[in-house]
C-alpha positions in Angstrom: 86.5 88.9 99.8 85.2 92.0 97.0 86.0 93.1 94.3 88.7 96.1 94.3 90.8 98.7 92.1 94.2 97.9 92.8 97.0 101.0 90.9 100.2 100.3 91.1 102.9 101.9 90.4 105.8 99.4 88.7 109.3 99.9 88.7 110.8 99.9 91.7 107.6 98.8 93.1 105.6 96.6 90.9 108.6 95.2 89.9 111.9 94.1 91.2 111.5 91.3 92.6 110.6 88.3 90.2 109.4 85.8 92.5 107.1 88.2 94.1 106.5 89.6 91.3 104.7 86.1 90.0 103.1 85.2 92.9 101.4 89.2 93.0 100.4 89.0 89.5 98.8 84.9 89.7 96.9 86.4 93.1 95.7 89.7 92.2 94.6 88.1 88.1 93.3 85.4 90.7 90.7 87.6 92.0 90.4 89.9 89.5 88.5 86.8 87.6 87.1 85.5 91.1 85.5 89.1 91.6 85.5 91.3 88.9 88.8 93.6 90.9 90.0 96.2 88.2 93.3 96.6 88.2 95.7 99.2 87.1 99.5 100.1 86.4 100.9 103.7 86.6 103.7 104.8 85.3 106.2 107.7 84.1 107.6 105.3 82.0 105.7 107.0 78.2 104.2 103.6 75.9 107.0 103.1 74.2 109.1 102.4 77.2 106.4 101.0 78.9 106.0 98.1 76.3 110.0 97.5 76.6 109.3 96.9 79.6 106.2 94.8 79.9 107.8 92.9 77.3 110.8 92.7 79.5 109.2 91.1 82.4 106.0 89.3 80.8 103.3 91.2 82.7 99.7 90.2 82.5 97.8 93.0 80.8 95.4 95.6 82.8 92.4 97.1 83.0 93.7 100.8 82.2 96.9 102.2 81.8 98.6 105.2 83.1 101.2 106.5 80.8 103.3 109.2 81.3 103.1 110.4 85.2 99.9 110.4 84.4 98.8 112.2 81.6 97.6 109.6 78.8 94.9 106.8 80.1 94.3 104.4 77.9 91.5 101.5 79.1 91.2 97.6 78.2 93.9 97.1 75.3 93.0 99.8 73.9 96.2 102.1 71.1 94.5 105.2 71.4 94.6 107.2 74.8 90.3 107.7 76.3 89.4 111.0 74.1 87.8 112.4 77.8 90.7 112.7 79.8 92.4 113.9 77.0 90.0 116.5 77.3 90.2 117.2 79.8 94.1 117.8 80.4 94.0 119.7 77.0 92.5 123.1 79.1 95.1 126.0 80.1 97.9 123.8 78.1 100.6 125.2 75.9 103.1 124.0 74.9 105.9 126.7 73.7 104.8 128.7 76.0 106.4 126.1 78.3 109.9 125.2 76.2 111.0 129.2 75.4 110.7 129.6 79.6 112.7 126.3 79.7 115.5 127.4 77.0 116.0 130.1 79.3 117.3 127.1 82.3 120.7 126.0 80.3 120.5 123.7 84.0 118.0 121.5 82.1 118.8 118.7 79.8 115.6 118.2 77.3 114.9 114.3 77.9 114.8 111.9 73.9 111.7 112.7 72.2 110.1 108.9 73.8 109.9 110.4 76.9 108.7 113.8 75.1 104.2 113.8 75.1 101.5 115.6 74.0 100.8 117.0 78.0 104.3 116.4 79.0 107.5 118.0 78.6 110.9 116.8 80.4 114.5 117.3 81.8 117.3 115.4 83.0 117.5 118.5 86.1 121.1 117.3 88.9 119.6 117.2 92.2 121.9 119.7 93.3 121.3 121.7 90.4 117.8 121.9 91.6 117.7 124.7 93.4 116.3 126.6 90.5 113.1 124.7 90.5 111.9 128.1 92.5 112.6 130.2 89.9 111.1 128.2 87.2 108.3 127.8 88.2 108.2 131.6 89.1 108.4 132.3 85.2 106.1 130.1 84.1 104.1 131.0 86.6 104.5 133.9 85.5 102.2 132.4 81.7 98.8 132.0 83.5 99.2 128.2 81.8 97.4 126.2 83.9 100.9 123.4 84.8 102.8 122.2 87.6 105.6 120.6 88.2 106.9 117.3 89.4 110.7 116.2 90.5 111.8 112.6 91.4 114.6 110.1 91.7 117.0 113.8 91.5 117.4 113.3 88.3 113.7 113.7 86.5 112.0 117.4 85.6 108.5 116.9 84.3 106.0 120.0 83.9 102.1 118.6 83.1 98.7 120.2 83.3 98.1 121.2 87.0 94.9 118.8 86.4 96.5 115.8 85.8 99.3 113.6 87.8 99.1 110.4 88.9 95.8 110.7 91.7 94.0 112.9 89.3 94.0 109.6 86.6 93.5 107.5 89.4 90.5 109.0 90.8 89.1 109.9 87.2 89.1 106.4 87.1 87.6 105.2 91.0 85.5 107.2 89.4 84.7 106.1 86.5 83.9 102.8 86.8 82.8 104.3 90.5 84.8 102.6 93.6 84.7 103.6 97.0 87.8 105.1 98.5 88.2 102.7 100.7 87.9 100.0 98.3 90.7 101.2 96.4 94.6 100.8 96.8 97.8 102.4 95.6 100.9 101.5 96.1 104.3 104.0 95.1 107.9 104.6 95.7 109.4 108.1 94.9 108.3 111.6 94.5 105.8 110.6 91.7 103.7 109.0 93.8 102.9 111.4 96.5 100.0 112.6 93.7 98.9 108.7 94.7 98.5 108.7 98.1 97.8 112.9 98.8 94.8 112.9 96.5 92.0 111.2 99.1 91.8 108.5 101.6 92.4 105.6 99.6 94.3 103.2 101.1 98.0 103.3 100.2 100.9 100.9 100.6 104.4 102.2 100.9 106.1 99.1 99.8 109.6 99.4 101.8 112.5 100.2 99.7 110.6 103.8 98.3 113.4 106.9 97.6 114.1 109.3 100.7 111.5 111.8 99.5 108.0 109.7 99.5 109.6 108.9 102.8 109.7 112.2 104.0 106.6 112.6 102.7 104.9 109.4 104.6 106.3 110.3 108.1 105.3 113.6 108.2 101.1 112.0 106.2 101.1 109.5 109.0 97.6 108.8 108.0 95.2 104.9 109.4 95.2 104.6 105.1 98.4 105.5 105.2 101.0 102.3 105.2 104.7 101.2 105.2 105.1 98.4 104.1 108.5 95.9 105.9 109.3 94.3 102.2 110.6 95.7 99.5 108.4 95.0 95.7 106.0 93.6 94.7 106.4 91.1 98.2 105.8 94.8 99.6 102.3 95.1 98.2 101.2 91.3 98.5 102.3 91.9 102.4 100.4 95.5 102.5 97.2 93.8 100.3 96.4 91.1 103.8 97.4 94.3 105.7 93.8 95.8 104.4 92.7 93.1 103.7 91.5 93.4 100.0 94.0 89.4 99.8 94.1 86.6 102.2 
């Protein structure tokens, strides 16, 4: 047994089965204490919504928090985003220019203020209206801003800096802490987790309850370093960690 870097989405991945969550949390904390494993929560939630979930499910404290779809990194319990990561994201980002264009699309409904973050503009977009996405992307590209769109769960549309997503935030931490890809495991269930699996050869665990957009991507990109669990939520993660040999 050696240390590894564990990166997991929260909703419907780490969280979803309270009993399995308790078991997995105990195993991970014990492994961290014994071997120096690093634990990262990577979620689309804003700081406010993360704290709500953390209190509701009594989540133990990670070594780093990646919030707002990879646009904010908080290290070792800090309340302030990591300035090095924020500086990377600030290159070619202009929130006002983005909003000027999105206002032209009545199909886009701004998410609550809590979900609007320094490097994230978020909307609700119903699945039946998602055909506007290519047109929206084309309009945004005319600004020559350094941005990208992530649409997930058939409702959430996030506009982010091109250099930001869960995968690139994970790579930033992996290199900061000097973990090899084969010492790193990432876990997810939905479209905004594809970035975790697609960015390199980290070991990937896709939980058994994964959404159709992630299952479709997985089936089109089969690889030995990715594992589709039979079990759901934390039980699926535990199954995957044992499959890859990170836990016995």
